[in-house]
C-alpha positions as CSV (number, residue, x, y, z in Angstrom):
1,M,33.0,-51.4,49.4
2,K,32.9,-51.2,45.8
3,K,29.6,-49.8,44.4
4,I,27.7,-52.3,42.3
5,M,25.4,-51.1,39.6
6,F,22.4,-53.1,38.5
7,D,21.0,-52.8,34.7
8,T,17.1,-53.3,34.7
9,K,17.0,-53.6,31.1
10,K,19.8,-56.4,30.9
11,L,17.5,-58.2,33.2
12,F,14.3,-58.0,31.1
13,Q,16.6,-59.0,27.9
14,F,17.5,-62.0,29.6
15,I,13.7,-62.9,30.2
16,D,12.4,-62.1,27.0
17,E,15.4,-64.3,25.6
18,S,14.8,-67.0,27.9
19,P,10.8,-68.4,26.8
20,S,11.5,-71.7,28.3
21,S,13.8,-73.3,31.0
22,F,15.7,-75.2,27.8
23,H,16.5,-71.7,26.6
24,V,17.4,-70.3,30.0
25,I,20.2,-72.8,30.3
26,S,21.2,-72.0,26.7
27,N,21.7,-68.3,27.7
28,L,23.5,-69.3,31.1
29,E,25.9,-71.4,29.0
30,K,26.7,-68.6,26.5
31,E,27.2,-66.2,29.2
32,L,29.4,-68.4,31.1
33,Q,31.5,-69.3,28.1
34,S,31.8,-65.7,27.2
35,K,33.7,-65.1,30.7
36,G,36.1,-68.6,30.1
37,F,34.2,-71.2,31.8
38,Q,34.9,-74.6,30.2
39,E,32.3,-77.3,29.9
40,L,32.2,-80.3,31.3
41,K,30.0,-83.7,30.3
42,E,29.1,-86.2,32.9
43,E,30.1,-89.0,31.1
44,D,33.5,-87.7,31.3
45,S,36.2,-87.9,34.2
46,F,36.4,-84.2,35.3
47,Q,40.1,-82.7,35.4
48,I,39.4,-80.2,37.8
49,K,42.4,-77.8,38.9
50,P,43.2,-74.5,40.9
51,E,41.5,-71.1,39.7
52,G,39.8,-73.5,37.1
53,N,36.3,-72.4,35.8
54,Y,33.8,-75.2,34.7
55,Y,30.1,-76.2,34.2
56,I,28.1,-78.7,33.7
57,T,24.2,-79.0,32.4
58,R,21.8,-81.8,32.7
59,N,18.7,-82.4,30.7
60,G,19.4,-79.2,28.7
61,S,17.1,-77.4,31.7
62,S,19.6,-77.6,34.4
63,I,23.0,-76.4,35.2
64,I,25.5,-76.2,38.0
65,A,28.8,-73.9,37.3
66,F,32.0,-73.7,39.7
67,K,34.9,-71.8,40.4
68,M,38.0,-73.0,42.0
69,P,39.9,-71.2,44.6
70,T,43.6,-70.7,44.3
71,Q,44.4,-72.3,47.4
72,I,43.0,-76.2,48.8
73,P,39.2,-75.3,49.0
74,Q,37.8,-76.4,52.7
75,G,34.1,-76.4,51.6
76,F,31.3,-75.1,49.1
77,H,29.9,-71.8,49.0
78,M,26.3,-72.2,46.7
79,T,23.3,-70.5,45.3
80,S,20.5,-72.3,43.7
81,S,17.6,-71.1,41.8
82,H,15.3,-72.4,39.3
83,S,14.7,-72.5,35.6
84,D,11.2,-73.2,35.1
85,S,8.1,-71.2,35.2
86,P,3.9,-72.1,35.5
87,S,2.6,-72.7,32.0
88,F,0.7,-74.8,29.7
89,K,2.7,-77.4,28.1
90,I,1.8,-79.0,24.4
91,K,0.2,-82.4,24.6
92,E,0.8,-85.1,22.0
93,K,-1.4,-84.6,18.9
94,P,-2.3,-81.3,19.9
95,E,-4.6,-80.0,17.0
96,M,-8.2,-79.8,17.6
97,M,-10.8,-78.4,15.3
98,V,-14.1,-76.9,16.4
99,E,-16.8,-76.3,14.0
100,N,-14.7,-76.8,11.0
101,A,-13.7,-73.1,11.9
102,Y,-11.0,-72.9,14.7
103,N,-8.0,-74.6,15.5
104,K,-7.2,-74.9,19.0
105,L,-4.0,-76.9,20.3
106,N,-4.7,-79.0,23.3
107,V,-2.7,-78.2,26.5
108,E,-2.1,-79.3,30.2
109,R,-1.0,-77.3,33.1
110,Y,2.6,-77.3,34.1
111,G,3.0,-76.2,37.9
112,G,0.6,-74.1,40.0
113,M,-1.2,-71.2,37.8
114,I,-3.2,-67.7,38.4
115,L,-5.5,-69.4,35.4
116,S,-7.5,-66.1,34.6
117,T,-4.3,-64.2,33.9
118,W,-3.8,-66.3,30.9
119,F,-6.6,-64.9,28.9
120,D,-6.6,-62.4,26.1
121,R,-2.9,-62.0,26.1
122,P,-0.3,-62.5,23.1
123,L,1.2,-65.9,23.4
124,S,3.5,-68.2,21.6
125,V,5.5,-71.7,22.1
126,A,8.8,-72.7,22.8
127,G,10.7,-75.7,24.0
128,R,12.8,-77.8,22.4
129,I,12.2,-81.0,20.2
130,V,13.6,-84.2,19.7
131,I,15.2,-85.6,16.6
132,E,17.6,-88.6,15.4
133,E,20.7,-87.1,13.6
134,N,23.8,-89.1,12.1
135,G,22.2,-91.9,14.4
136,T,22.1,-90.2,17.4
137,I,19.0,-88.8,19.4
138,T,19.7,-85.1,19.6
139,S,17.4,-81.9,20.8
140,K,17.1,-78.5,18.9
141,L,15.7,-75.5,20.5
142,V,12.3,-73.7,19.4
143,N,10.6,-70.5,19.8
144,I,8.2,-69.0,17.5
145,D,9.0,-65.6,17.9
146,Q,5.7,-64.3,16.9
147,D,2.0,-63.6,18.5
148,L,0.9,-66.9,17.2
149,L,-2.1,-67.8,20.0
150,L,-4.5,-66.3,22.1
151,I,-7.0,-67.7,24.9
152,P,-10.0,-66.4,24.4
153,N,-12.3,-65.0,27.4
154,V,-16.0,-66.0,27.5
155,A,-18.1,-62.5,27.2
156,I,-19.4,-60.9,30.1
157,H,-22.9,-61.2,28.9
158,M,-22.8,-65.3,28.5
159,T,-21.3,-65.5,31.9
160,K,-22.4,-64.4,35.6
161,D,-19.7,-62.1,36.3
162,G,-17.2,-64.0,34.8
163,K,-15.7,-67.2,35.9
164,K,-13.2,-67.6,39.3
165,D,-10.1,-69.7,39.0
166,A,-11.8,-72.5,41.0
167,E,-14.4,-72.6,38.3
168,L,-12.1,-72.7,35.2
169,N,-11.9,-76.0,33.3
170,P,-8.3,-76.3,31.9
171,Q,-9.5,-79.0,29.4
172,V,-12.6,-76.4,28.4
173,D,-11.9,-72.6,29.4
174,L,-8.1,-72.8,28.6
175,I,-7.3,-73.9,25.2
176,P,-5.5,-71.6,23.3
177,L,-6.6,-70.9,19.7
178,F,-4.1,-71.4,16.9
179,G,-5.7,-70.4,13.7
180,G,-8.8,-70.7,11.5
181,K,-9.9,-73.6,9.4
182,D,-6.8,-73.6,6.6
183,S,-4.6,-73.9,9.7
184,Q,-5.3,-77.6,9.8
185,N,-2.1,-79.8,10.4
186,K,0.2,-77.1,10.4
187,F,1.5,-76.7,13.7
188,L,4.2,-79.3,13.9
189,P,5.5,-78.2,10.2
190,M,5.7,-74.7,11.7
191,I,7.8,-75.8,14.7
192,A,9.9,-78.1,12.3
193,K,10.9,-74.9,10.1
194,Q,11.6,-72.7,12.9
195,A,14.3,-75.6,13.9
196,G,15.4,-76.2,10.6
197,V,14.1,-80.0,10.1
198,T,11.1,-81.5,8.7
199,A,7.7,-82.5,10.7
200,E,8.6,-86.3,10.2
201,D,11.8,-85.7,11.6
202,I,10.2,-84.8,14.9
203,L,10.2,-88.0,17.7
204,G,9.1,-85.8,20.6
205,Y,8.9,-82.7,22.1
206,D,9.0,-80.5,25.2
207,L,7.1,-77.4,24.2
208,F,5.1,-74.6,26.6
209,L,3.1,-71.4,25.9
210,Y,4.7,-68.2,27.1
211,N,3.3,-65.2,27.5
212,R,4.9,-62.5,24.8
213,Q,4.8,-59.0,26.8
214,K,8.1,-57.4,27.5
215,G,9.4,-56.2,31.1
216,M,8.6,-53.0,31.9
217,Q,9.0,-50.8,34.6
218,I,6.0,-48.6,36.1
219,G,4.9,-46.6,39.0
220,A,5.2,-42.6,39.2
221,E,9.3,-43.1,39.5
222,G,9.7,-46.2,37.6
223,E,10.1,-47.8,41.1
224,F,8.3,-51.2,40.3
225,I,8.8,-54.0,37.5
226,C,6.6,-56.2,35.6
227,S,7.4,-59.1,33.4
228,P,6.5,-62.6,32.8
229,R,8.5,-65.1,34.6
230,L,10.0,-63.1,37.5
231,D,9.8,-66.4,39.7
232,D,12.6,-67.3,39.4
233,L,14.6,-65.8,36.4
234,Q,14.9,-62.6,38.4
235,C,17.1,-65.0,41.1
236,V,18.7,-66.9,38.3
237,Y,20.0,-63.6,36.7
238,T,21.0,-61.6,39.8
239,T,22.6,-64.5,41.4
240,L,24.5,-65.0,38.5
241,Q,25.7,-61.8,38.6
242,G,26.9,-62.2,41.8
243,F,28.5,-65.2,40.9
244,L,30.9,-63.7,38.1
245,M,31.5,-61.0,40.1
246,A,33.0,-62.9,43.2
247,E,36.6,-62.4,44.0
248,K,39.6,-63.9,46.3
249,I,37.0,-67.0,47.0
250,E,38.6,-69.4,49.5
251,K,36.1,-72.0,49.1
252,I,34.5,-73.5,45.9
253,A,31.9,-71.1,44.5
254,V,29.0,-73.2,43.0
255,Y,25.8,-71.5,41.0
256,C,22.9,-74.1,40.5
257,V,20.1,-73.7,38.5
258,F,17.2,-76.6,39.0
259,D,14.6,-77.2,36.5
260,N,11.1,-78.4,37.6
261,E,10.8,-76.8,41.0
262,E,7.0,-75.8,39.8
263,V,5.9,-79.5,39.8
264,G,7.9,-80.9,42.9
265,S,11.7,-81.4,41.7
266,M,11.6,-85.0,41.6
267,T,13.0,-85.4,38.0
268,K,16.4,-86.4,36.9
269,Q,17.5,-82.7,36.9
270,G,15.7,-81.6,39.9
271,A,16.4,-80.3,43.2
272,E,15.8,-83.6,44.4
273,S,17.9,-85.4,41.8
274,T,21.3,-86.1,42.8
275,F,22.4,-83.6,40.0
276,L,24.4,-81.6,42.8
277,Y,25.6,-84.7,44.6
278,D,27.0,-86.1,41.5
279,V,28.7,-82.8,40.6
280,L,30.2,-82.1,44.2
281,Q,31.5,-85.9,44.5
282,E,33.4,-85.5,41.1
283,I,35.0,-82.2,42.1
284,C,36.4,-83.8,45.3
285,Q,37.5,-87.3,43.2
286,N,39.3,-85.2,40.5
287,Y,40.7,-81.8,41.6
288,Q,44.2,-82.1,41.0
289,V,47.1,-80.3,42.6
290,N,50.5,-81.1,41.3
291,G,49.2,-84.5,40.0
292,S,48.0,-85.2,43.3
293,Y,43.9,-85.4,44.2
294,P,43.8,-83.8,48.1
295,L,40.2,-83.8,48.1
296,R,39.6,-87.3,48.1
297,E,38.1,-89.1,51.1
298,Q,37.0,-85.6,52.1
299,Y,33.7,-85.0,51.0
300,R,31.9,-85.0,54.2
301,K,34.1,-82.4,55.8
302,L,33.8,-80.2,53.0
303,I,29.9,-80.3,53.1
304,K,30.5,-79.8,57.0
305,N,31.9,-76.3,55.9
306,S,29.6,-75.5,53.3
307,F,26.6,-73.0,53.0
308,M,23.7,-73.0,50.3
309,L,21.4,-69.6,49.5
310,S,18.5,-71.2,48.2
311,A,17.0,-68.0,46.2
312,D,13.4,-68.1,45.0
313,N,11.1,-65.0,45.1
314,A,9.1,-64.4,48.2
315,H,5.3,-62.9,48.5
316,G,5.5,-59.0,49.3
317,I,2.4,-57.5,50.7
318,H,-0.4,-56.8,48.6
319,P,-1.5,-53.2,48.5
320,N,-5.4,-54.4,48.2
321,H,-4.9,-57.0,50.6
322,P,-2.4,-56.4,53.2
323,E,-4.3,-58.7,55.8
324,L,-3.1,-61.7,53.9
325,A,0.4,-61.2,55.2
326,D,1.6,-62.4,58.6
327,P,0.9,-59.8,61.5
328,T,4.8,-59.3,62.1
329,N,6.6,-60.6,58.6
330,R,5.7,-58.0,56.2
331,P,8.0,-57.5,53.3
332,V,7.5,-54.7,50.7
333,L,8.8,-54.4,47.3
334,N,11.7,-52.3,47.1
335,G,12.5,-53.3,50.6
336,G,15.2,-55.8,50.0
337,V,16.0,-59.3,49.9
338,V,13.6,-61.4,52.2
339,I,14.6,-64.4,54.5
340,K,11.9,-67.4,54.4
341,Y,11.2,-68.9,57.5
342,H,8.7,-72.0,58.0
343,G,8.2,-74.0,61.1
344,G,7.3,-77.0,59.4
345,Q,10.4,-76.6,57.2
346,K,9.1,-75.9,53.8
347,Y,11.6,-73.3,53.8
348,T,14.8,-74.5,55.3
349,T,16.0,-71.3,57.1
350,D,16.8,-71.8,60.8
351,A,18.5,-69.6,63.6
352,V,22.0,-70.6,62.2
353,S,21.4,-70.2,58.9
354,G,19.4,-67.1,59.4
355,G,21.7,-65.7,61.4
356,I,24.4,-66.0,58.8
357,V,22.4,-64.3,56.1
358,K,21.8,-61.4,58.4
359,S,25.3,-61.0,59.3
360,L,26.3,-60.9,55.7
361,M,23.7,-58.5,55.0
362,K,24.5,-56.0,57.8
363,K,28.1,-56.2,56.7
364,N,27.1,-55.3,53.1
365,Q,24.9,-52.5,54.6
366,L,21.9,-54.4,53.0
367,A,18.2,-54.1,54.4
368,I,16.9,-57.1,56.0
369,Q,13.4,-58.6,55.5
370,T,11.4,-61.5,56.8
371,Y,8.8,-63.6,55.3
372,Q,6.6,-66.0,57.3
373,N,3.1,-67.4,56.5
374,R,0.3,-66.4,58.2
375,S,-0.5,-69.3,61.0
376,D,-3.9,-70.1,59.3
377,M,-2.9,-70.3,55.5
378,A,-0.7,-72.8,53.8
379,G,2.3,-71.8,51.9
380,G,4.4,-73.3,49.1
381,S,8.1,-74.8,49.4
382,T,11.1,-74.0,47.2
383,L,14.5,-75.4,46.6
384,G,16.3,-75.3,49.9
385,N,14.6,-78.0,51.7
386,I,14.4,-80.3,48.7
387,S,17.9,-80.3,47.8
388,T,19.3,-80.9,51.3
389,T,17.8,-84.5,50.8
390,Q,20.6,-84.9,48.7
391,V,23.3,-82.9,50.1
392,S,23.0,-82.1,54.0
393,V,24.3,-78.6,53.6
394,T,23.5,-75.8,55.8
395,T,20.8,-73.5,53.8
396,A,18.7,-70.5,54.1
397,D,15.8,-69.9,51.8
398,V,15.8,-66.3,50.7
399,G,13.7,-64.5,47.7
400,L,12.9,-61.1,46.3
401,P,9.9,-59.7,47.0
402,Q,6.8,-59.8,44.5
403,L,3.3,-59.6,43.7
404,S,1.0,-61.8,41.6
405,M,3.2,-64.8,42.3
406,H,2.6,-67.3,39.2
407,S,0.7,-64.8,37.3
408,A,1.4,-64.6,33.6
409,L,2.5,-61.2,34.3
410,E,4.2,-60.4,37.9
411,T,5.7,-57.6,39.6
412,A,8.8,-56.8,41.9
413,G,10.7,-54.1,43.2
414,E,13.2,-52.3,40.9
415,K,15.8,-51.8,43.4
416,D,15.8,-55.1,44.8
417,S,17.7,-57.0,42.2
418,R,20.8,-55.0,43.0
419,D,20.5,-56.3,46.9
420,M,20.3,-59.9,45.7
421,V,23.8,-59.4,43.0
422,I,25.4,-58.1,46.4
423,L,24.1,-60.7,48.8
424,S,25.4,-63.5,46.4
425,K,28.8,-62.0,45.9
426,A,29.0,-61.8,49.5
427,L,28.2,-65.2,50.3
428,Y,30.7,-66.6,47.5
429,E,33.3,-64.3,49.4
430,M,32.6,-65.3,53.0
431,K,35.8,-66.6,54.6
């Protein structure tokens, strides 16, 4: 087996350059284009040929890329991950003056967050604005690349031992400070200037706060990594590397990144949308070999012979609270990729799909870890069980173990990223 190396600094760079889901997809587009992938548009008929490499986006925040094999394919091999992370979303009419001395920005929660981790950190704003250009509604990316905002804590002297997350009021305690009295009415002009337009041009926006801290390695031997948005950009990046490295594929290799997982996936660009179904159908309808269309009317057969790896990070055992982990399924950082199970199917792994993943891991000499919730604790769900409502394909949920999930700064194992690259590459090359 060819040895695969992993550059953690490039992972940090990708995360740093991806402060919003829109930036994630823009950066993925650039990477795919550099590797010769051709963009397709949903409104156009696809022209799919053997050995072709293609990608398609939806809403600027989700993407599906695929590689065609040389021979007529008999199914799909897919990975999925998500582009969004828990954050604060900027509301309409955001500026709020206080005591004629402070200017705050009105925000609301996006996803389930550990609220207390957002205090006293350098923050900024990124996302997209919508304008009308030459008679067409279009969007532009925005990233205010400076330490712009802060959510200030209340001094310990003025609270009883500080507030816990359950006691924090997002409309009161978590509103970021934008500036002093002279900053009034300057937020939208600042956003507009960064996008090269005027404030009057802005018809709407999807803007989010993001943590400005850079990714770093910590630990006695640098064995841990800390970064914002590890959930789920660590899986987005590593499955992309496996997808690009895969060679001699016999089935259609499909790489999916969906938006809005953190808020339930029920959007036109989420895992519960028809995005994946629409793309797979278009591939079948428009795949041409010598002028013919050999995959038409074979969609159900191809799906029957397909497999998806749903990649979203997993909970590692907490060093201060090991009792929170299941008694027998206890993944640790730097212990390898985690296979996730749930009796109520919040994770879609079953004996068959889990067995396929374990077989791939054994063949590639990868360590196997498993995760299940304690039976007396509720857990979250992820992409696998949601996407199968639209595309009924055999699926396993996996992830990389991490601490502080949904914190403004998360921690994972430095060695685990490489294992996800190897696993996803092996999936795409599987017979």
